[in-house]
C-alpha positions, 0 to 999 in steps of 0.5 A: 662664519662666512669664510670659505676655505679652498678655491673659489667655485668661480674658478672651476666654472672658468676652468671648465669653460676654458677647457671646453673652448679649447676642445671646441676650437681644436675640433673646429679646426680638425673637423674639415680635414676629417670629414671632407672627402675632397681633401687629398693626402698632400704628402704623396705627389699626384701624377695627372695621368694616374688621376685621369685613369682612375677617374675613367675607371671609376666612371666605368665602374659606376656605369656597369652596375646600373646597366647590369641590374634591371629591376624589370627582370626581377620584380621580386628582388625590387620589392624586397629591396624597398622593404625595411630589413625586419620586413625583408627577414620575414618575407624572404622565408615566405617567398622561399617556402609558401605555407610556412607557419608563423612559428617557423618564421619566428625561428628563421627570422630570429625575431620574437613571437610578437615581432613576427606577428606584428610584421606579418600583420603589417605585410598582410595589410599592404597586400604582400602576403596572406595567412590562413588559420591552422590550429593555434598558429597561422600558415603564411603565403605570399600574395598572388602578385608576388607569387606570379613574379617569382622566377621559374613559376 
């Protein structure tokens, strides 16, 4: 009555732990090589002159964008850069076409009706835009501050 046929279930547990341990050990050994950016490819010889030239070039590349982008020259771009992607997708069409309806915003941003409404409400609470009722929808306008910061206005 009490006899069991087949392998003992304890062997399944031991085998599972053994396999998990082997996989974890391999991952631990390989992890440093896969994630460490400073580990160089040791198969190719490295010329010190090339290394110093590459370092000088990368330092120049890093310095160039910082000097060419002046946030004070385009404050509107700075505001858009600070916003999350969904809010930016709603605010950009408003800046490009002041007085756009929320229905048109929904089409341009490819968001649902409720997502556009929630995002516009959030931007309105923060003073980045305002809306005026027109029939069953709203016309959305950028705030006075954003309108003054637009280039060419």
